[in-house]
C-alpha positions in Angstrom: 0.0 0.0 0.0 2.8 2.4 0.9 4.5 1.7 -2.5 1.3 2.7 -4.4 1.2 6.0 -2.4 4.8 6.7 -3.2 4.3 6.0 -6.9 1.4 8.4 -7.2 3.2 11.0 -5.1 6.3 10.9 -7.3 4.1 11.0 -10.4 2.3 14.1 -9.1 5.6 15.8 -8.4 6.8 15.1 -11.9 3.5 16.3 -13.4 3.8 19.6 -11.4 7.4 20.1 -12.5 6.3 19.5 -16.1 3.6 22.1 -15.8 6.0 24.6 -14.2 8.4 24.2 -17.0 5.7 24.6 -19.6 4.5 27.8 -17.9 8.1 29.2 -18.1 8.3 28.2 -21.8 4.9 29.8 -22.5 6.1 33.1 -21.0 9.2 33.1 -23.1 7.1 32.6 -26.2 5.3 35.9 -25.7 8.3 37.8 -24.3 9.9 40.4 -26.7 13.1 39.1 -28.2 16.4 40.6 -27.1 18.6 39.0 -29.7 20.0 41.5 -32.2 19.9 40.5 -35.9 23.3 42.1 -36.7 24.2 43.2 -39.3 20.8 43.1 -40.8 19.6 45.8 -38.4 22.7 48.0 -38.7 20.7 51.0 -39.7 18.3 50.9 -36.8 20.7 49.5 -34.1 20.8 51.7 -31.0 24.0 51.7 -29.0 24.2 53.3 -25.5 25.9 56.6 -25.3 28.0 55.4 -22.4 29.5 52.5 -24.4 33.2 53.0 -24.9 34.4 51.9 -28.3 37.1 54.2 -29.7 39.0 57.2 -28.4 38.5 60.3 -30.5 39.5 64.0 -30.5 36.8 66.6 -30.1 36.5 68.8 -33.2 34.5 72.0 -33.6 32.7 73.2 -36.7 35.9 74.8 -38.1 37.8 71.6 -37.9 39.9 72.5 -34.9 40.6 70.3 -31.9 41.3 71.4 -28.3 44.4 69.2 -27.9 47.5 71.3 -26.9 49.9 68.3 -26.9 50.6 68.6 -23.1 51.2 64.8 -22.9 49.1 64.2 -19.8 47.0 61.5 -21.5 50.1 59.8 -22.7 51.6 59.7 -19.2 48.5 58.5 -17.5 47.8 55.6 -20.0 48.7 52.3 -18.2 49.4 50.4 -21.5 51.2 53.0 -23.5 48.3 53.1 -26.0 48.8 56.8 -26.8 51.9 58.3 -28.4 52.2 62.0 -29.1 54.6 64.0 -31.3 54.8 67.8 -31.4 56.2 70.4 -33.7 57.0 74.2 -33.6 55.2 76.5 -35.9 55.6 80.2 -36.7 52.5 82.3 -36.1 51.6 85.3 -38.3 52.6 87.7 -35.5 56.1 86.4 -35.5 55.8 84.2 -32.4 56.4 80.5 -32.2 54.0 77.9 -30.8 54.2 74.2 -30.0 51.4 72.3 -31.7 50.3 68.7 -32.0 51.9 66.9 -35.0 50.6 63.3 -34.6 48.2 61.8 -32.1 48.7 58.0 -32.4 46.2 55.7 -30.7 46.4 51.8 -30.6 42.9 50.5 -29.9 44.3 47.0 -29.8 46.0 47.6 -26.5 43.4 50.0 -25.0 41.6 48.8 -21.9 39.0 51.6 -22.2 39.8 52.7 -18.6 39.0 56.4 -19.6 42.0 57.8 -17.6 43.0 59.8 -20.6 39.5 61.4 -20.9 39.1 62.2 -17.2 42.6 63.7 -16.8 42.7 65.8 -20.0 42.9 69.5 -18.8 41.4 70.8 -22.1 38.5 68.3 -22.4 39.8 67.4 -25.8 39.1 63.6 -25.7 36.0 61.4 -25.7 35.0 57.8 -26.4 32.7 57.1 -29.3 30.2 54.3 -29.3 31.2 53.0 -32.7 31.8 49.4 -31.9 32.6 48.3 -35.5 36.4 48.1 -35.1 37.1 44.6 -36.5 40.0 44.5 -38.8 42.2 41.8 -40.5 45.6 43.0 -39.2 46.8 44.4 -35.9 48.6 47.2 -37.7 45.2 48.6 -38.8 44.3 49.1 -35.1 46.9 51.8 -34.9 45.1 55.1 -35.8 46.0 58.7 -36.1 43.3 60.8 -34.3 44.3 64.2 -35.8 43.6 63.0 -39.4 41.7 66.1 -40.4 43.6 68.9 -42.2 44.4 71.7 -39.8 42.9 75.2 -40.6 45.3 78.2 -40.5 45.7 80.0 -37.3 43.4 83.0 -37.1 46.0 85.4 -35.7 46.0 88.9 -37.0 49.3 90.1 -38.3 50.7 93.2 -36.6 49.9 96.4 -38.5 52.9 97.8 -40.4 54.4 100.9 -38.9 53.6 104.1 -40.8 56.4 105.5 -42.9 58.2 108.6 -41.7 57.8 111.7 -43.8 61.1 112.3 -45.7 61.2 116.0 -44.8 60.7 115.1 -41.1 63.4 112.5 -41.3 65.8 115.0 -42.9 65.1 117.5 -40.1 65.7 114.9 -37.4 69.1 114.0 -39.0 70.1 117.7 -39.3 69.3 118.3 -35.7 71.3 115.2 -34.7 74.3 116.4 -36.7 74.1 119.9 -35.3 74.0 118.6 -31.8 77.0 116.3 -32.4 78.9 119.2 -34.0 78.1 121.5 -31.0 79.3 118.8 -28.5 82.5 118.3 -30.5 83.2 122.1 -30.6 82.7 122.4 -26.8 85.1 119.5 -26.2 87.8 121.1 -28.5 87.4 124.5 -26.8 87.7 122.9 -23.3 90.9 121.0 -24.4 92.4 124.2 -25.9 91.7 126.2 -22.7 93.4 123.6 -20.6 96.5 123.5 -22.8 96.9 127.3 -22.9 96.4 127.9 -19.1 99.7 128.6 -17.1 100.8 125.8 -14.7 99.7 126.4 -11.1 102.7 124.6 -9.5 106.2 126.1 -9.8 109.1 124.1 -11.3 111.6 122.4 -9.1 114.5 124.4 -10.5 112.8 127.7 -9.8 112.2 126.7 -6.2 115.8 125.7 -5.7 117.1 129.1 -7.1 114.8 131.0 -4.7 116.1 129.0 -1.8 119.8 129.8 -2.7 119.0 133.6 -2.9 117.6 133.6 0.5 
């Protein structure tokens, strides 16, 4: 008798487990699908803005970036992913300025830690959410971020000095020559007066003769 009870008890438990499993399966049949049909849905695929895919430089409408080539991002990168090179350029106002020459970024060694973005003093870096970075060779993972042609520096050249009037220039030269001639004449007169003046101290011979007469 006990064996019959155990048989029906186990059968009831199995039937209940089967019904629970069918309920779960039935719910999944009506649940919206989360599987992405990539790349068929490439045009409508929505990627989160916070997704970190590739480091980029921030450009304005004129094609200028904010990077001043200070090298802080390069120093803070734990994997040596960033390599900067700089150059000196001449500005229209005659001054020299250090500018970014090449900003090389190796996405193959990047850990997307975002230390470069958070420590940039100019807020010149950001991560894009473009996740399509698959390539056939590792060399293709090395990218130059400042690939856009640089616009010319909008620095106004200093205004040329106005030309001096020739008559005014001749007058200035004549005054300078007259002043120099006057100083020279005064020096010659002083030297002549000194040479013609009698000596204030008597000669040694004259003093000896005076002593003998006394």
